[in-house]
N, C-alpha and C positions, 0 to 999 in steps of 0.2 A: 540646748540648741533648738536654731528655725530648721533642723535637716532633721536632729527626733524627730519636734515635736511633727513633722511632716507625716514621715513614715509611721508615727500610730496613730495618726488623726484614719492614712488610708486606710487604714488594718481596721482602725473599729468601725467607720463605712461601712469594708467589706463583707464584716464581721454581720453586726449586723442588718448589710444587704443577702446576707444570707451564701455569703461566697467566701466558699474556707480557705485559707492560706492553708499550703502540703508542711504538716506536720515536718520539723528539722528546721537546725541552725541558716537563721537569714545575715551573713555579716553583711553592715555597716560600717563605710567607711565612706569622703573624698576620698574625689578622683585623683588618679597622680603622686609621681614621683617624691618620697622630701627625704630628711634628714633629723634630725634636732639642731644639726650648725645653720639649713637651707630657714628654718620653724624663725628658732632665735634671730638672726639678722630679716627675717621677714617684718619682725614682729619691731625692733629694734625703729629698719625702714621705714615705717610706718606712722613710729612712736614721736621719729625725730621729722617726719613733713608735717604733726602733728601740733608744730611747737609744742613737745613732753618732754622736759625736761628728763635726760639717763644721764643713766653715771659710766656705760661702756659704750669705748667708741666702734665703728663700728670696723677700723682698722685690725679695732686688735682682738678681734674671733677668729677662734682659727679652730680649723677641721681636723675630728679628729676620726681615726677607723676605731671601731671597734676594741676590736682588740689589742689595741691602745687601749686603751684600759683600763683599769686590771675591775674586776667580776667577778664571781662566785657564779654568779649560772650564767652556762653559753650563752649565747647572742644568734639562733639563728642568723643565714646566710640570707631572707629574705622570709621580709614579714607583713609581703601584701598581699590581701583583701581578696578573695574576689568575690563583686557585687552578684554579677549575673543573676541570681537564684532573684534575691529583692528585686534587680535594677526587669524583673519578666512583669515582677507586681505588684509597682507602682507607675501610674500617667505621670508622671515627670522625672527631666533628670538631675543624676544625685553631679550638683559643684565639683570644680575643681577643689583642692585645699583651699590655695590662695585666695578664694572666693569668698566660701565660707568663714577664713579666721579672719580677715583683711571686715568686716562684718561687724566678728565679736570684739577688735579689738578697736572700729570706733565706738560701739557704744559703749567696753569699761573706759578712754577716753573719754566720753559722752558723760561717763556720770560720776566721772572722775570732778571736769568743770564744773558742775553744778554741786558741788559739795564748802 
């Protein structure tokens, strides 16, 4: 995505300029809280507003708790990533997930229109 490219460009620029980043793990995620239900609803909403023929109706979506979905792996109560370490190194704001995903959805719609 554009976000990942911007972060990698900043890292390479800093390395070329002799500014080393501290070793360790840098989390990279967009801002804001979400879940698969909200993401799906957002994608469908943008698609419908852009006249994409979707087979699923927004009204038919139903949010469920992960505890109600049978899985072999246990799900964490909170899987938010802390971006503070990364944000201290970059010179731009990380976008919220809706803004970032909206751009991606529009690019996909546009690329499918050109086929």
